[in-house]
DOBA-954229 format. One record per residue (C-alpha): residue number from 1; residue in one letter; x, y, z. Coordinates in steps of 0.05 Angstrom, whole numbers. Each point is the difference from the previous one (the first is absolute). Example, Ala and Ser with C-alpha at 12.3 -4.5 7.8 and 13.67 -1.06 7.14 Angstrom:
residues 2
NODE	resi	resn	c1	c2	c3
NODE	1	a	246	-90	156
NODE	2	s	27	69	-13
***
This chain:
residues 128
NODE	resi	resn	c1	c2	c3
NODE	1	m	1632	898	2889
NODE	2	y	45	57	19
NODE	3	q	-27	72	-28
NODE	4	t	46	64	-1
NODE	5	s	-24	64	-27
NODE	6	v	51	34	-60
NODE	7	k	-10	69	-27
NODE	8	i	12	7	-68
NODE	9	e	6	67	-43
NODE	10	i	-39	2	-70
NODE	11	a	25	46	-46
NODE	12	k	-45	14	-61
NODE	13	s	12	42	-60
NODE	14	r	-53	43	-43
NODE	15	q	-5	33	-63
NODE	16	l	23	72	-7
NODE	17	n	-47	53	-3
NODE	18	i	2	50	-54
NODE	19	l	38	57	40
NODE	20	e	49	-53	31
NODE	21	d	19	-23	-66
NODE	22	f	13	74	-26
NODE	23	i	44	7	61
NODE	24	f	36	-69	-22
NODE	25	h	1	19	-65
NODE	26	a	32	68	16
NODE	27	g	53	-24	41
NODE	28	v	25	-49	-58
NODE	29	e	-12	31	-61
NODE	30	l	12	69	14
NODE	31	n	74	34	2
NODE	32	p	16	36	45
NODE	33	p	-53	-36	51
NODE	34	p	-56	60	12
NODE	35	t	-13	25	70
NODE	36	e	-74	-11	34
NODE	37	d	-14	78	-17
NODE	38	e	24	-10	-75
NODE	39	l	-39	-65	-11
NODE	40	a	-63	36	28
NODE	41	t	6	57	-48
NODE	42	v	8	-40	-58
NODE	43	l	-60	-49	17
NODE	44	g	-50	68	18
NODE	45	l	-7	-33	67
NODE	46	y	11	37	72
NODE	47	p	59	-25	34
NODE	48	i	-20	-23	58
NODE	49	f	-34	-59	-40
NODE	50	i	77	-26	-21
NODE	51	k	28	16	64
NODE	52	n	-51	-39	36
NODE	53	t	12	-62	-50
NODE	54	t	75	5	2
NODE	55	a	-5	4	70
NODE	56	t	-42	-68	-1
NODE	57	l	58	-34	-50
NODE	58	r	53	27	36
NODE	59	n	-34	-42	64
NODE	60	l	-8	-61	-47
NODE	61	h	75	7	-16
NODE	62	t	-10	12	-79
NODE	63	l	28	68	3
NODE	64	e	62	20	36
NODE	65	t	9	68	38
NODE	66	e	28	46	-43
NODE	67	r	24	78	17
NODE	68	e	-50	51	-28
NODE	69	s	-56	-51	-7
NODE	70	i	30	-28	-68
NODE	71	i	-40	-68	-19
NODE	72	k	54	-54	-7
NODE	73	l	-26	-77	5
NODE	74	t	47	-46	42
NODE	75	p	16	-76	-25
NODE	76	i	-72	-26	27
NODE	77	g	-38	55	-29
NODE	78	q	30	-14	-74
NODE	79	e	-18	-68	15
NODE	80	f	-69	19	16
NODE	81	y	-6	46	-54
NODE	82	s	17	-49	-56
NODE	83	d	-56	-45	35
NODE	84	r	-48	54	2
NODE	85	s	-16	-14	73
NODE	86	v	19	38	69
NODE	87	p	1	-44	67
NODE	88	e	-51	5	46
NODE	89	s	14	9	78
NODE	90	p	14	-73	19
NODE	91	e	-59	-41	38
NODE	92	i	20	-30	72
NODE	93	k	-42	-59	14
NODE	94	t	5	-53	44
NODE	95	i	-1	-82	-19
NODE	96	y	2	-60	40
NODE	97	a	67	-52	-7
NODE	98	v	-37	-73	18
NODE	99	s	46	-57	15
NODE	100	q	-19	-68	17
NODE	101	p	58	-48	45
NODE	102	f	36	-43	-43
NODE	103	n	-8	40	-59
NODE	104	n	50	40	-18
NODE	105	n	-40	50	-57
NODE	106	p	-34	53	28
NODE	107	s	-66	21	-23
NODE	108	f	-36	71	-13
NODE	109	k	-70	21	10
NODE	110	s	-33	66	2
NODE	111	s	-42	-6	73
NODE	112	p	32	-35	61
NODE	113	i	-19	-69	15
NODE	114	k	-50	-18	60
NODE	115	n	27	-22	66
NODE	116	e	-43	-67	-4
NODE	117	e	35	-10	-67
NODE	118	i	63	11	34
NODE	119	d	-9	-52	55
NODE	120	h	-28	-56	-36
NODE	121	l	62	-40	0
NODE	122	p	3	-50	60
NODE	123	n	51	20	52
NODE	124	l	67	-45	-10
NODE	125	e	24	2	64
NODE	126	d	-53	-50	30
NODE	127	y	37	-50	-43
NODE	128	i	70	8	26
***
């Protein structure tokens, strides 16, 4: 048996919170799209709340980086808005690909196999 560690990236999404929903809604429905300060004024919030949330959404590539902080969704942002979700930062995990001699189908395990399990096959060189 042979094993190889493989790093995978797991992407998940979560439901929009109410402020993200208002920001996405403003970016889609209002024409012209509002700036961060304008949206904060309309919602009666301190601008820092809107700016922090839009910065997070921009880092997730759901909002475009616009001049004067105009709220405009990217194509990815529009997809997530229609699903009422937002991507989370990806999670990196290590899994293990395990293959056996004479078998071309690898299997995947969440934990490594122990050396005792790998060495259970006889050494075929002794028979050649």
